[in-house]
BAKEDO-376364 format. One line per 2 residues: for each residue x negated, y negated, z of C-alpha. Coordinates in nm, 3 decimals. Each point is the difference from the previous one (the first is absolute). Layout:
BEGIN
X Y Z  ...
***
This chain:
BEGIN
-5.526 4.818 13.787  0.079 0.412 0.154
-0.095 0.105 -0.268  -0.229 -0.127 -0.118
-0.211 0.038 0.352  0.139 0.376 -0.063
-0.208 0.031 -0.332  -0.279 -0.165 0.188
0.021 0.244 0.255  0.017 0.279 -0.270
-0.299 -0.145 -0.194  -0.216 -0.002 0.290
0.094 0.351 0.120  -0.103 0.129 -0.350
-0.308 -0.161 0.063  -0.125 0.151 0.291
0.106 0.321 -0.147  -0.236 -0.021 -0.265
-0.287 -0.140 0.191  0.086 0.337 0.279
-0.021 0.223 -0.360  -0.281 -0.129 -0.118
-0.298 0.223 -0.057  -0.218 -0.330 0.024
0.140 -0.191 0.322  -0.206 0.081 0.348
0.160 0.165 0.246  0.012 -0.289 0.294
0.210 -0.179 -0.352  0.210 0.359 -0.019
0.068 -0.065 0.395  0.082 -0.364 -0.040
0.249 0.096 -0.328  0.136 0.286 0.211
0.082 -0.233 0.295  0.142 -0.315 -0.256
0.271 0.264 -0.171  0.109 0.094 0.315
0.044 -0.360 0.119  0.122 -0.082 -0.330
0.273 0.244 -0.029  0.122 -0.062 0.375
0.040 -0.340 -0.070  0.212 0.088 -0.366
0.205 0.197 0.185  0.060 -0.182 0.280
0.053 -0.314 -0.222  0.257 0.219 -0.240
0.203 0.036 0.281  0.093 -0.339 0.129
0.233 -0.253 -0.213  -0.136 -0.351 -0.063
0.239 -0.099 0.314  -0.230 0.262 0.230
-0.340 -0.063 -0.143  0.094 -0.412 0.036
0.109 0.073 0.358  -0.310 0.201 0.083
-0.286 -0.192 -0.122  -0.056 -0.249 0.256
-0.020 -0.324 -0.184  -0.055 -0.341 0.070
0.289 -0.203 0.034  0.025 -0.266 -0.225
0.123 -0.402 0.064  0.289 0.096 -0.233
0.096 0.343 0.243  -0.077 -0.231 0.314
0.271 -0.232 -0.125  0.253 0.257 -0.112
-0.064 0.147 0.370  0.052 -0.321 0.162
0.293 -0.086 -0.183  0.145 0.304 0.042
-0.024 0.053 0.406  0.096 -0.375 0.007
0.267 0.171 -0.136  0.069 0.259 0.212
-0.091 0.262 -0.242  -0.033 0.338 0.201
-0.402 0.166 -0.013  0.153 0.258 -0.219
0.150 -0.255 -0.217  -0.289 -0.188 -0.001
-0.232 0.320 -0.052  0.177 0.116 -0.287
0.011 -0.364 -0.152  -0.368 -0.007 -0.001
-0.106 0.366 -0.046  -0.145 0.011 0.353
0.066 0.229 0.266  0.193 -0.166 0.321
-0.320 0.002 0.218  -0.171 -0.191 -0.275
0.274 -0.256 -0.021  0.016 -0.024 0.434
-0.398 -0.025 -0.004  0.047 -0.253 -0.218
0.260 -0.196 0.128  -0.207 -0.002 0.346
-0.331 -0.128 -0.162  0.199 -0.236 -0.162
0.151 -0.123 0.359  0.356 0.061 -0.100
0.034 0.260 0.258  -0.162 0.085 0.333
-0.021 0.237 0.195  0.006 -0.076 0.346
0.038 0.328 0.169  0.333 -0.110 0.084
0.180 0.294 0.128  -0.199 0.381 0.114
0.365 0.149 0.145  0.159 0.294 -0.102
0.180 -0.014 -0.233  0.385 0.143 0.039
0.245 0.157 -0.161  0.253 -0.297 -0.036
-0.301 -0.195 -0.136  -0.095 0.224 -0.216
0.353 0.003 -0.141  0.080 -0.404 -0.055
-0.371 0.034 -0.146  0.146 0.255 -0.222
0.284 -0.229 -0.103  -0.153 -0.301 -0.017
-0.270 0.158 -0.261  0.290 0.140 -0.176
0.178 -0.382 -0.006  -0.324 -0.098 -0.218
-0.104 -0.231 0.293  -0.380 -0.135 -0.009
-0.293 0.216 0.222  -0.035 -0.367 0.103
0.342 -0.045 0.145  0.011 0.374 0.123
-0.312 -0.039 0.192  0.152 -0.347 0.180
0.340 0.205 0.089  -0.164 0.356 0.109
-0.258 -0.245 0.195  -0.313 0.206 -0.168
-0.265 -0.071 -0.182  0.024 -0.016 -0.461
-0.276 0.336 0.082  0.189 0.143 0.252
0.362 -0.010 -0.209  -0.165 0.170 -0.290
-0.156 0.269 0.152  0.322 0.094 0.151
0.172 -0.069 -0.335  -0.256 0.245 -0.096
0.087 0.250 0.243  0.372 -0.032 -0.016
-0.084 0.138 -0.350  0.149 -0.317 -0.179
-0.329 -0.157 -0.174  -0.314 0.157 -0.160
-0.318 -0.107 0.112
***
């Protein structure tokens, strides 16, 4: 798949480059071709620097029914957001958004108070022990989003 896409990009770049070098192309056509080559090369560079899983995570594709069902089952089994994200090749924020849209998570704005050092230490222990995001949120009286944000701030997870 990646090789096929790279070949198509190279073919398109060659085509537009030949148009630029052409004696018969108008100034306007050459201008468009220069712009096309520029953007095709940028995309090719981006594409070649990403591995397949990174591309899957960043393409904002729609959720399939099968993915939604896997998400629902994993959530009901208590899988962490990070585990669900890896399983479904999605970002943590995408998992949280979808769980919220499916009505499985609610952000009730549970808490607006500052985190104490003790709470952060407790959260870190819970996270490292594999406790699910939903369970951590319940034990701290905070929203899922609040827990996820604090985990990111503590450097325990990447978004």
